[in-house]
Backbone and ligand atoms as CSV (ligand in chain L), in Angstrom:
chain,resi,resn,atom,element,x,y,z
A,1,MET,N,N,98.730,64.114,-16.059
A,1,MET,CA,C,98.986,65.497,-15.652
A,1,MET,C,C,100.092,66.089,-16.536
A,2,PRO,N,N,99.906,67.279,-16.992
A,2,PRO,CA,C,100.916,67.852,-17.885
A,2,PRO,C,C,102.180,68.277,-17.157
A,3,THR,N,N,103.282,68.204,-17.848
A,3,THR,CA,C,104.555,68.650,-17.297
A,3,THR,C,C,104.872,70.038,-17.827
A,4,TYR,N,N,105.279,70.900,-16.938
A,4,TYR,CA,C,105.682,72.230,-17.363
A,4,TYR,C,C,107.159,72.421,-17.054
A,5,ASP,N,N,107.867,72.947,-18.031
A,5,ASP,CA,C,109.282,73.218,-17.819
A,5,ASP,C,C,109.458,74.653,-17.365
A,6,TYR,N,N,110.271,74.790,-16.345
A,6,TYR,CA,C,110.536,76.123,-15.829
A,6,TYR,C,C,112.022,76.367,-15.764
A,7,VAL,N,N,112.381,77.635,-15.804
A,7,VAL,CA,C,113.775,77.990,-15.551
A,7,VAL,C,C,113.743,78.987,-14.402
A,8,CYS,N,N,114.698,78.827,-13.500
A,8,CYS,CA,C,114.737,79.659,-12.310
A,8,CYS,C,C,115.408,80.991,-12.611
A,9,ASN,N,N,114.774,82.068,-12.196
A,9,ASN,CA,C,115.354,83.396,-12.408
A,9,ASN,C,C,116.499,83.677,-11.449
A,10,SER,N,N,116.557,82.922,-10.367
A,10,SER,CA,C,117.604,83.160,-9.381
A,10,SER,C,C,118.875,82.382,-9.694
A,11,CYS,N,N,118.728,81.063,-9.892
A,11,CYS,CA,C,119.929,80.260,-10.094
A,11,CYS,C,C,120.083,79.807,-11.545
A,12,GLY,N,N,119.061,80.059,-12.366
A,12,GLY,CA,C,119.178,79.753,-13.793
A,12,GLY,C,C,119.042,78.282,-14.150
A,13,LYS,N,N,118.691,77.453,-13.165
A,13,LYS,CA,C,118.566,76.026,-13.455
A,13,LYS,C,C,117.149,75.686,-13.917
A,14,ARG,N,N,117.084,74.635,-14.713
A,14,ARG,CA,C,115.786,74.211,-15.218
A,14,ARG,C,C,115.196,73.131,-14.343
A,15,SER,N,N,113.877,73.089,-14.313
A,15,SER,CA,C,113.219,72.003,-13.612
A,15,SER,C,C,111.862,71.755,-14.256
A,16,ALA,N,N,111.398,70.521,-14.134
A,16,ALA,CA,C,110.097,70.172,-14.688
A,16,ALA,C,C,109.116,69.978,-13.544
A,17,HIS,N,N,107.913,70.433,-13.735
A,17,HIS,CA,C,106.910,70.331,-12.679
A,17,HIS,C,C,105.623,69.743,-13.220
A,18,PHE,N,N,105.048,68.836,-12.451
A,18,PHE,CA,C,103.748,68.299,-12.817
A,18,PHE,C,C,102.688,69.169,-12.162
A,19,ILE,N,N,101.897,69.774,-12.987
A,19,ILE,CA,C,100.868,70.656,-12.445
A,19,ILE,C,C,99.538,70.346,-13.117
A,20,ALA,N,N,98.514,70.193,-12.323
A,20,ALA,CA,C,97.188,69.959,-12.887
A,20,ALA,C,C,96.712,71.221,-13.586
A,21,TYR,N,N,95.932,71.019,-14.626
A,21,TYR,CA,C,95.431,72.176,-15.371
A,21,TYR,C,C,94.765,73.191,-14.446
A,22,GLU,N,N,93.975,72.686,-13.510
A,22,GLU,CA,C,93.233,73.606,-12.648
A,22,GLU,C,C,94.141,74.361,-11.675
A,23,SER,N,N,95.339,73.842,-11.437
A,23,SER,CA,C,96.249,74.520,-10.516
A,23,SER,C,C,97.225,75.432,-11.234
A,24,TYR,N,N,97.358,75.224,-12.550
A,24,TYR,CA,C,98.341,75.990,-13.289
A,24,TYR,C,C,98.044,77.484,-13.192
A,25,GLY,N,N,99.054,78.242,-12.804
A,25,GLY,CA,C,98.875,79.682,-12.685
A,25,GLY,C,C,98.471,80.098,-11.281
A,26,LYS,N,N,97.970,79.120,-10.502
A,26,LYS,CA,C,97.553,79.437,-9.130
A,26,LYS,C,C,98.580,78.915,-8.138
A,27,GLN,N,N,99.053,77.718,-8.466
A,27,GLN,CA,C,99.980,77.058,-7.565
A,27,GLN,C,C,101.372,77.682,-7.691
A,28,ALA,N,N,101.994,77.973,-6.582
A,28,ALA,CA,C,103.353,78.499,-6.625
A,28,ALA,C,C,104.302,77.378,-7.012
A,29,VAL,N,N,105.249,77.699,-7.853
A,29,VAL,CA,C,106.214,76.703,-8.279
A,29,VAL,C,C,107.553,77.041,-7.661
A,30,GLN,N,N,108.125,76.046,-6.996
A,30,GLN,CA,C,109.367,76.305,-6.286
A,30,GLN,C,C,110.555,75.664,-6.992
A,31,CYS,N,N,111.627,76.406,-7.063
A,31,CYS,CA,C,112.849,75.872,-7.661
A,31,CYS,C,C,113.413,74.798,-6.731
A,32,PRO,N,N,113.621,73.578,-7.261
A,32,PRO,CA,C,114.145,72.500,-6.410
A,32,PRO,C,C,115.619,72.710,-6.051
A,33,HIS,N,N,116.263,73.623,-6.750
A,33,HIS,CA,C,117.700,73.830,-6.523
A,33,HIS,C,C,117.969,74.881,-5.445
A,34,CYS,N,N,117.306,76.036,-5.554
A,34,CYS,CA,C,117.578,77.099,-4.584
A,34,CYS,C,C,116.362,77.420,-3.720
A,35,LYS,N,N,115.245,76.711,-3.969
A,35,LYS,CA,C,114.032,76.826,-3.159
A,35,LYS,C,C,113.297,78.156,-3.298
A,36,ARG,N,N,113.676,78.926,-4.290
A,36,ARG,CA,C,112.937,80.174,-4.495
A,36,ARG,C,C,111.716,79.906,-5.379
A,37,GLU,N,N,110.796,80.835,-5.338
A,37,GLU,CA,C,109.610,80.686,-6.177
A,37,GLU,C,C,109.637,81.713,-7.301
A,38,ASP,N,N,110.801,81.884,-7.845
A,38,ASP,CA,C,110.986,82.884,-8.887
A,38,ASP,C,C,111.290,82.176,-10.211
A,39,LEU,N,N,110.270,81.490,-10.721
A,39,LEU,CA,C,110.469,80.703,-11.928
A,39,LEU,C,C,109.667,81.269,-13.090
A,40,ARG,N,N,110.211,81.055,-14.275
A,40,ARG,CA,C,109.389,81.403,-15.426
A,40,ARG,C,C,109.241,80.196,-16.331
A,41,ARG,N,N,108.143,80.175,-17.003
A,41,ARG,CA,C,107.781,79.065,-17.867
A,41,ARG,C,C,108.727,79.009,-19.063
A,42,LEU,N,N,109.140,77.812,-19.390
A,42,LEU,CA,C,110.048,77.611,-20.513
A,42,LEU,C,C,109.364,76.764,-21.570
A,43,ILE,N,N,109.380,77.252,-22.784
A,43,ILE,CA,C,108.783,76.459,-23.857
A,43,ILE,C,C,109.890,75.653,-24.505
A,44,SER,N,N,109.778,74.340,-24.423
A,44,SER,CA,C,110.860,73.519,-24.921
A,44,SER,C,C,110.598,73.010,-26.326
A,45,ARG,N,N,109.358,72.827,-26.654
A,45,ARG,CA,C,109.055,72.275,-27.965
A,45,ARG,C,C,107.828,72.958,-28.540
A,46,VAL,N,N,107.706,72.819,-29.822
A,46,VAL,CA,C,106.588,73.461,-30.508
A,46,VAL,C,C,105.557,72.417,-30.901
A,47,ARG,N,N,104.338,72.771,-30.714
A,47,ARG,CA,C,103.276,71.890,-31.191
A,47,ARG,C,C,102.294,72.742,-31.962
A,48,PHE,N,N,101.723,72.171,-32.978
A,48,PHE,CA,C,100.720,72.911,-33.703
A,48,PHE,C,C,99.451,72.964,-32.875
A,49,VAL,N,N,98.975,74.131,-32.715
A,49,VAL,CA,C,97.793,74.296,-31.888
A,49,VAL,C,C,96.569,74.442,-32.779
A,50,ARG,N,N,95.651,73.545,-32.598
A,50,ARG,CA,C,94.414,73.640,-33.351
A,50,ARG,C,C,93.438,74.488,-32.564
A,51,SER,N,N,92.554,75.100,-33.291
A,51,SER,CA,C,91.643,76.035,-32.636
A,51,SER,C,C,90.869,75.383,-31.491
A,52,GLU,N,N,90.462,74.128,-31.684
A,52,GLU,CA,C,89.641,73.512,-30.652
A,52,GLU,C,C,90.437,73.200,-29.387
A,53,GLU,N,N,91.760,73.166,-29.510
A,53,GLU,CA,C,92.574,72.871,-28.336
A,53,GLU,C,C,93.058,74.141,-27.652
A,54,SER,N,N,93.003,75.197,-28.387
A,54,SER,CA,C,93.565,76.441,-27.872
A,54,SER,C,C,92.786,76.939,-26.675
A,55,ARG,N,N,93.534,77.340,-25.667
A,55,ARG,CA,C,92.867,77.879,-24.493
A,55,ARG,C,C,93.075,79.390,-24.410
A,56,LEU,N,N,93.618,79.948,-25.456
A,56,LEU,CA,C,93.750,81.401,-25.507
A,56,LEU,C,C,92.503,81.964,-26.183
A,57,ASP,N,N,91.858,82.876,-25.526
A,57,ASP,CA,C,90.615,83.418,-26.063
A,57,ASP,C,C,90.754,83.934,-27.489
A,58,SER,N,N,91.841,84.636,-27.738
A,58,SER,CA,C,91.980,85.258,-29.049
A,58,SER,C,C,92.145,84.231,-30.165
A,59,PHE,N,N,92.433,82.977,-29.789
A,59,PHE,CA,C,92.617,81.972,-30.821
A,59,PHE,C,C,91.517,80.921,-30.771
A,60,SER,N,N,90.489,81.200,-30.025
A,60,SER,CA,C,89.467,80.171,-29.851
A,60,SER,C,C,88.402,80.249,-30.939
A,61,ASP,N,N,88.440,81.269,-31.744
A,61,ASP,CA,C,87.477,81.380,-32.824
A,61,ASP,C,C,87.964,80.572,-34.028
A,62,PRO,N,N,87.259,79.490,-34.346
A,62,PRO,CA,C,87.707,78.613,-35.431
A,62,PRO,C,C,87.845,79.369,-36.756
A,63,GLY,N,N,87.117,80.438,-36.897
A,63,GLY,CA,C,87.178,81.207,-38.124
A,63,GLY,C,C,88.541,81.845,-38.352
A,64,GLN,N,N,89.318,81.973,-37.270
A,64,GLN,CA,C,90.618,82.615,-37.397
A,64,GLN,C,C,91.716,81.625,-37.752
A,65,TRP,N,N,91.371,80.394,-37.755
A,65,TRP,CA,C,92.408,79.367,-37.868
A,65,TRP,C,C,92.037,78.384,-38.966
A,66,ASP,N,N,92.763,78.449,-40.053
A,66,ASP,CA,C,92.470,77.569,-41.162
A,66,ASP,C,C,93.653,76.633,-41.386
A,67,GLU,N,N,93.462,75.382,-41.017
A,67,GLU,CA,C,94.566,74.433,-41.112
A,67,GLU,C,C,94.979,74.153,-42.547
A,68,ASP,N,N,94.075,74.434,-43.474
A,68,ASP,CA,C,94.401,74.176,-44.868
A,68,ASP,C,C,95.156,75.332,-45.493
A,69,ASP,N,N,95.398,76.345,-44.712
A,69,ASP,CA,C,96.095,77.506,-45.229
A,69,ASP,C,C,97.354,77.757,-44.403
A,70,PRO,N,N,98.451,77.081,-44.800
A,70,PRO,CA,C,99.695,77.155,-44.014
A,70,PRO,C,C,100.165,78.588,-43.798
A,71,LYS,N,N,99.945,79.443,-44.790
A,71,LYS,CA,C,100.427,80.816,-44.628
A,71,LYS,C,C,99.665,81.561,-43.531
A,72,ALA,N,N,98.359,81.316,-43.494
A,72,ALA,CA,C,97.556,81.941,-42.443
A,72,ALA,C,C,97.992,81.395,-41.086
A,73,MET,N,N,98.298,80.104,-41.076
A,73,MET,CA,C,98.719,79.444,-39.847
A,73,MET,C,C,100.037,80.038,-39.359
A,74,ALA,N,N,100.938,80.266,-40.304
A,74,ALA,CA,C,102.228,80.855,-39.953
A,74,ALA,C,C,102.020,82.235,-39.340
A,75,GLY,N,N,101.115,82.996,-39.930
A,75,GLY,CA,C,100.828,84.322,-39.406
A,75,GLY,C,C,100.299,84.248,-37.988
A,76,MET,N,N,99.414,83.263,-37.757
A,76,MET,CA,C,98.849,83.088,-36.427
A,76,MET,C,C,99.921,82.706,-35.421
A,77,MET,N,N,100.831,81.831,-35.868
A,77,MET,CA,C,101.883,81.386,-34.944
A,77,MET,C,C,102.803,82.539,-34.569
A,78,ARG,N,N,103.103,83.369,-35.530
A,78,ARG,CA,C,103.939,84.539,-35.241
A,78,ARG,C,C,103.260,85.446,-34.220
A,79,LYS,N,N,101.978,85.674,-34.462
A,79,LYS,CA,C,101.203,86.540,-33.589
A,79,LYS,C,C,101.157,85.940,-32.178
A,80,MET,N,N,100.945,84.632,-32.159
A,80,MET,CA,C,100.846,83.915,-30.901
A,80,MET,C,C,102.163,84.012,-30.130
A,81,GLY,N,N,103.271,83.817,-30.857
A,81,GLY,CA,C,104.591,83.882,-30.230
A,81,GLY,C,C,104.822,85.241,-29.601
A,82,LYS,N,N,104.424,86.274,-30.301
A,82,LYS,CA,C,104.599,87.623,-29.773
A,82,LYS,C,C,103.737,87.852,-28.548
A,83,GLU,N,N,102.496,87.375,-28.622
A,83,GLU,CA,C,101.583,87.603,-27.496
A,83,GLU,C,C,102.024,86.856,-26.253
A,84,LEU,N,N,102.559,85.673,-26.456
A,84,LEU,CA,C,103.008,84.897,-25.305
A,84,LEU,C,C,104.224,85.552,-24.675
A,85,GLY,N,N,105.047,86.154,-25.507
A,85,GLY,CA,C,106.233,86.831,-25.010
A,85,GLY,C,C,107.176,85.902,-24.273
A,86,GLU,N,N,107.055,84.626,-24.539
A,86,GLU,CA,C,107.917,83.681,-23.841
A,86,GLU,C,C,109.088,83.290,-24.730
A,87,GLU,N,N,109.985,82.594,-24.131
A,87,GLU,CA,C,111.155,82.133,-24.843
A,87,GLU,C,C,110.727,81.064,-25.849
A,88,LEU,N,N,110.960,81.319,-27.110
A,88,LEU,CA,C,110.558,80.344,-28.111
A,88,LEU,C,C,111.773,79.576,-28.611
A,89,PRO,N,N,111.566,78.286,-28.826
A,89,PRO,CA,C,112.684,77.460,-29.273
A,89,PRO,C,C,113.052,77.752,-30.729
A,90,ALA,N,N,114.232,77.312,-31.105
A,90,ALA,CA,C,114.727,77.562,-32.454
A,90,ALA,C,C,113.792,76.985,-33.516
A,91,GLU,N,N,113.167,75.855,-33.183
A,91,GLU,CA,C,112.289,75.212,-34.171
A,91,GLU,C,C,111.106,76.091,-34.542
A,92,PHE,N,N,110.731,76.936,-33.610
A,92,PHE,CA,C,109.549,77.757,-33.839
A,92,PHE,C,C,109.685,78.560,-35.132
A,93,ASP,N,N,110.804,79.226,-35.274
A,93,ASP,CA,C,111.030,80.026,-36.477
A,93,ASP,C,C,111.050,79.168,-37.725
A,94,GLU,N,N,111.691,78.022,-37.590
A,94,GLU,CA,C,111.795,77.152,-38.759
A,94,GLU,C,C,110.406,76.708,-39.205
A,95,VAL,N,N,109.594,76.326,-38.238
A,95,VAL,CA,C,108.245,75.879,-38.548
A,95,VAL,C,C,107.461,76.998,-39.234
A,96,VAL,N,N,107.546,78.189,-38.657
A,96,VAL,CA,C,106.802,79.317,-39.225
A,96,VAL,C,C,107.285,79.620,-40.647
A,97,ASN,N,N,108.594,79.605,-40.830
A,97,ASN,CA,C,109.128,79.885,-42.164
A,97,ASN,C,C,108.665,78.869,-43.190
A,98,ARG,N,N,108.634,77.594,-42.762
A,98,ARG,CA,C,108.220,76.548,-43.700
A,98,ARG,C,C,106.739,76.636,-44.019
A,99,LEU,N,N,105.955,77.010,-43.023
A,99,LEU,CA,C,104.529,77.206,-43.273
A,99,LEU,C,C,104.334,78.338,-44.269
A,100,GLU,N,N,105.115,79.392,-44.071
A,100,GLU,CA,C,104.986,80.545,-44.968
A,100,GLU,C,C,105.390,80.187,-46.384
A,101,ALA,N,N,106.273,79.215,-46.494
A,101,ALA,CA,C,106.703,78.777,-47.812
A,101,ALA,C,C,105.667,77.857,-48.451
A,102,GLY,N,N,104.606,77.565,-47.689
A,102,GLY,CA,C,103.508,76.782,-48.251
A,102,GLY,C,C,103.566,75.297,-47.934
A,103,GLU,N,N,104.474,74.899,-47.070
A,103,GLU,CA,C,104.584,73.486,-46.717
A,103,GLU,C,C,103.453,73.097,-45.767
A,104,SER,N,N,102.972,71.872,-45.882
A,104,SER,CA,C,101.845,71.479,-45.036
A,104,SER,C,C,102.328,71.144,-43.629
A,105,PRO,N,N,101.485,71.430,-42.634
A,105,PRO,CA,C,101.850,71.141,-41.242
A,105,PRO,C,C,102.226,69.676,-41.035
A,106,GLU,N,N,101.534,68.767,-41.726
A,106,GLU,CA,C,101.823,67.340,-41.576
A,106,GLU,C,C,103.251,67.033,-42.013
A,107,ASN,N,N,103.618,67.620,-43.145
A,107,ASN,CA,C,104.962,67.453,-43.670
A,107,ASN,C,C,106.010,67.891,-42.676
A,108,ILE,N,N,105.792,69.042,-42.123
A,108,ILE,CA,C,106.753,69.609,-41.190
A,108,ILE,C,C,106.832,68.758,-39.928
A,109,GLU,N,N,105.669,68.320,-39.467
A,109,GLU,CA,C,105.660,67.491,-38.261
A,109,GLU,C,C,106.449,66.210,-38.495
A,110,HIS,N,N,106.290,65.629,-39.680
A,110,HIS,CA,C,107.002,64.391,-39.982
A,110,HIS,C,C,108.504,64.594,-40.064
A,111,SER,N,N,108.908,65.729,-40.609
A,111,SER,CA,C,110.335,65.949,-40.792
A,111,SER,C,C,110.992,66.450,-39.506
A,112,MET,N,N,110.184,66.815,-38.537
A,112,MET,CA,C,110.734,67.279,-37.258
A,112,MET,C,C,110.122,66.464,-36.128
A,113,PRO,N,N,110.677,65.272,-35.905
A,113,PRO,CA,C,110.093,64.328,-34.930
A,113,PRO,C,C,109.955,64.914,-33.533
A,114,ASP,N,N,110.775,65.863,-33.204
A,114,ASP,CA,C,110.721,66.463,-31.878
A,114,ASP,C,C,109.392,67.149,-31.598
A,115,LEU,N,N,108.712,67.506,-32.681
A,115,LEU,CA,C,107.470,68.249,-32.495
A,115,LEU,C,C,106.350,67.347,-31.992
A,116,GLY,N,N,106.428,66.075,-32.344
A,116,GLY,CA,C,105.349,65.166,-31.970
A,116,GLY,C,C,105.369,64.830,-30.498
A,117,GLY,N,N,104.189,64.621,-29.958
A,117,GLY,CA,C,104.091,64.140,-28.592
A,117,GLY,C,C,104.464,65.150,-27.531
A,118,SER,N,N,104.650,66.370,-27.914
A,118,SER,CA,C,104.955,67.375,-26.897
A,118,SER,C,C,103.691,67.688,-26.110
A,119,ASP,N,N,103.884,67.971,-24.837
A,119,ASP,CA,C,102.704,68.327,-24.064
A,119,ASP,C,C,102.706,69.819,-23.744
A,120,MET,N,N,103.395,70.552,-24.558
A,120,MET,CA,C,103.385,71.985,-24.357
A,120,MET,C,C,101.991,72.533,-24.631
A,121,ASP,N,N,101.568,73.426,-23.776
A,121,ASP,CA,C,100.244,74.003,-23.948
A,121,ASP,C,C,100.341,75.476,-24.258
A,122,LEU,N,N,99.779,75.818,-25.363
A,122,LEU,CA,C,99.788,77.241,-25.697
A,122,LEU,C,C,98.407,77.796,-25.443
L,1,ZN,ZN,ZN,116.769,78.263,-8.421
């Protein structure tokens, strides 16, 4: 089951929640600290999203996503970040900048170990 990180809008504390894919977005998430259900999703790490894994309709067309073209990928990530409108981690910008500079995603993943194994879902 995937873990989702949330931050509470009331008390500002973070908490992690195990939520099944089918319940995500439907199930109310309660802050374990103040018991309110006023939480927002927190993105803690960046993962490269391949078209086949993407659950966002606008990114589900494989034609829009070319893994061999880091610059196109960077453009997609920027667009994606804006559309999500969520809090993006510092690494996000670095990754996008490096892609734009023509570096391969594999290279970047290797040099930034934090990116691997994340279960963040975009
Ligand atoms: Zn709280």
